[in-house]
N, C-alpha and C positions, 0 to 999 in steps of 0.2 A: 676450706676458706683460706685464701692466700693472706699471709701475715703482711700487714702494712709496714712499709719501710719509711720510718719517720724522719723527716727533715724540715718539719714545720718550724720548730723553735727549740732552743735549749731549755726554755722554761718547761717544756713538756717531758724532759728527761726524768729518770728515776732519781730518788734521793740515795746518796751514797750510803752503803750499809754502816760505815763507821760513824755516821751521824746519828743513825738510829741507836747505836750502842751508846754514844755519848749522851743522848737525851735520856736514855734509860738509866744511865749511871747518875744523872742529875736528878732523878725522880725520888727525892727524899725531902724531908723538912729542911727549910733554909729560910733566910731572910727574904721578904718579898721585894718586888720591884727590881732595882738593880743593886740592892745591898747584899746579895748572896755571894757566896765564896767563888762561884764560877764567873759571874760578871766582874768581880773585883780583879780577875786575872787579865782582863782584856787590855788594859793600858800597857802593862808590861809586855804582853805578847806582841802587840803592834810596835812598841818601842824597839823591841829586839829585831823585828822584821825590817823596819825602816832605818834603824841605826840613829834615830833621833827621837826626842821626847814626843810622845803621842798621847792623846786622850781619845778613847773610842767609845761610842755609844751604839747600842744595837737598836734597830727598828725592823719592822716586818717586811717592808717593801722598798724597792728601789726608788719609787716616786717619792715616798716619805724621806728617804735618805737625801735625795737631791734637793728637795724643797726645804727641809729643815736646815741643811747645810747652808743654802743660799739665804734663807731667812735670818741666819745669824750674822750676815754681813751686808744685807741690803735693806734699806729703809723703804717704807711704802711709796715714797715719792721718787724712788730711784729706779735704776734699770740694770739689767743683766745682759751683757753681750754674749751671744751664743751663735752657733751656726744655724742657718735657715732651716736645716733639717735635723737639728738636735732633738733628742728625745723629749726634753723639757718643752720644746715648741710643738712637736708633732704628735706626741703619744702619751701625754700625761693629763689630758682632759681638762686643761685649764688649772691644774693643781698649783703651778707656780704663782699664778695670780691670787689664788685662794690662800695659800700658806704665807705669801709675801704681802698680803693685804693690798693688792693692786699694783705692786711694782711691775714694771714693763719689761718684756723681753725685747732686746735690740738685736735685730737679725743681721748676721754677717754672711758673706759668701766664702767659698773655698772648695778646692778640689777634694773629692772623696769625703766630703762632710768634715773636713779639717779647716780650721781658721788659722790665720797668720797675723803677725803684727800689722801688716799692710791692710788686710781686710778688716781688722778690728779698727784701725785708724780711720778707714773709709767711713765707718759708722759713727765713731765718737768724735772725730775731728771737727765736723760741722756743728756740733752741739754747742750752743752759746752757754756761757756760765751765768745764767740768770734763772729766775724762778718760773719763767714761762716754758721752759723745756725740761724734759726728764733728764736727770743727770746720771751718767753711768756710775755704778757703785761696785760692780763685780764683772768678772769674765768667767764663763763656764766652758770648759772643753771636755771632750768625750774620748776616753781611752779604753778600748779601741773605738773608733768613730762609728757612726750609724751605718757606714758602708764597709765596716770591718777593716779599717786602715789604722795603723798605729803611729802615734806621734813619737818621733825620735827625741832623745834627750836635748839636743840642741834646739829643736823646735819649741819644746816646752820652755827652755831657758829664755828664749827670745820673747815669748809671750809673758813669762814671769817678770822679765826686765821691764817690759812696757807697763805691766800692771803695777809694779812698784813705783815706776816713774809717775804714773797717773794717780797713785793712791787708791788703787782698786783691789778688791779681794780677788783671789783666784781659786776657783772650784773645779774639781775634776769629777765627771760622771764616769765611774769605773765599773759599770754594770758587767763589762767583759774585761776588767782590768787583768785578770789572770791570763786570758788569752793574749792580751798585748804583751805581758811580761814573758810569756812562753815564746812568742814570736821574736821579741827583741833580744832575748837571751841574756840580759843583764840583771841587775838587782831590782827589787821592788822600788827602792829609793830612786833609781835611775828612771824607771817608768813613770813615777809620780812627779819627779822634779820638785820645784819649790812652790807647790800648791799650798794653800792655807787649809783646805779641807778636801777630803777624798771620799766619795761614795764608793765603798769597796764592795763589789758584788759577789755574792755567794750562791744565791738562788739559781742563777743560770749555770752554775758550775758544780752542781751536785748537792746544793743545799735544799732545805725545805721552806723555811719561813724566816730567814734571818739575813739581814744586810748590816754592814757596819758603816757608820760615819766616823772617819778617822780625822781628827783635828790636829793640826800641827801648831795651832795657836790655842792655848788653854782658855783664853778669854772668850773665844768664839764658842768653845764647848760649854762654858758656863751659861751663855745665852741659850744655846740649843737645848740644854736640859729642861729649862722652863718651857720652851716652845714644844718640845716633845710631849711633855705632860699635857699641855693645853690642846695639842692636836690629837690626843687619845692614843698615843703610841708608847706610853710608859706602861708596859704590860706587867701585871701583878706577879706573874711567874716568869720573869725575864731570864731566869737561869737556863731555860730550855733554848732560848735564842743564843745566849752566850755559849752554851755547850756546843751548838752547831758550829759556831765561828771558830772556837778553839780547836775543835776536832779537825776543821779544814786547815787551820794553820799548822797543826802538829805534823811534823815530818814533811811539810810542804805538799800536803794532799791537794790543796788548791792549785798548785802549779802542775802536779802530775795530771790532774783531771783536765786542766787546760791544754796541756801538751797532747793528750789523747784526742781531744776535740779538734785541735789544730791539725794534727796528723791526718785525720779523716778528711778535713777540708782540703788539705793539700793534695790528697789522692784524687779528689774530684776536680780540683782546679787544673791539674795536669791534663786531664781529658778535655776540659772545657776550652783550653787554648784561646783562640781569638774571640770566643763568645763572652769572655769575661769583661764586665763593665768597670770593675775596679780591681786593683791588686788584692790578692787574698793574703791578709796579714793577721788573721785571727781565725774565727770559725764560721764566718759568713761568706757565701758565694753568691754574687749577683750575676745572673746569666742571661744573655740575649737569647730569646727563643720565642717562636710564634705560638699562638693559641693551639694550633694543631700539634706542634712539638710538645707542648706542655701536656696536652691530652694523651699523647703517646706515652709519656713518662708515667702519668697517673694510671694508665691502663696496665702498666707493669707493677703497680702497687706502691709507687713512690708518692709520699705526701709532702707538700711544700706550699708556699704562698705565691700567688701571682704578684708581680711587681709592675703595675701598670699593664698596658695592653700587649707589650712585646718583650716581657722579661719575667724572670722568676727569682725569688730569694730562697736559697737553700742554707739551712743552718745545721751544723753538726753539734754533737754533745759529747760529754765525757764518756758516755757509754754507748756511743754509736757503734754497732757491730762492724768489724772490718769488712765482712762479706757484703754488708749493705752499701758501704762506701765504694767498694770495688764494683759492685753491680751497678750502682748509679753512674760511676765513671764510665763504665763500658756502654751503658745505655746512652749517655750523652755523646760519646764518641761515635755512636751509630746514627745519630740524628742527621 
């Protein structure tokens, strides 16, 4: 039987062995919930990484990370500006409305699923300041975007300036934050910019069941602690989540994993040439190809998702075998 060559999703990748070791090392009596010695190290670890004071909370999923972060800065009668194809709009099953108790998503446009001050203003500019209209309370951007494109530091700074001017919170969905950092080549602080809260993704990057909400505003973290408990995400043995996160941060494993995934994506992107629908600036490749061409790739053992009727989405992971990436690149070149 031919081994399937997996490009469906980085969620399908294996857990990095160092995380299993870290969870095993945490497997002893300790304080419950987040009072354990491992969870207590998270604030310092993220403060060191970002070079400014951080408060970090673990949760099990990216959806919970995004929604709890936003719920700390948005009232039920408010709204969140995000891209029309943001994950919180397209792929979280209405969770933002659930966690935010009815707050509305205000949808903006932008190339490659990135929003700009102009497209944000197009949405919030016409909103009257009265009780008959939903008022914007926050902006959410995605790093890297839903189409695998990374915000540069100056782009984030411009959005942050607008948010500050309008008194809006600024959230970053960083499900693939590591991949964006690896592509941009700067610091984690540069890739995050002046956001108030960051959903720092680990599951797509070699983790098992742990994501971090990193707050750069301690007041928001205080609110989120209560909301995390109410939402059922304060796990009684949280040390196992904290252990995963700390293991990923130690020695920049999170960045090494992201670099490996990005390198595999670049190998494929070189062969895709003018088939590319968006620049490849992380570990996702969006490829123009017909149903027949997709069938031919699948016949060679490649697994991936269709993207509409005339395209495919290919996702590499931290452990994508080099030979699989090369084989896919060669097969695409032959189409």
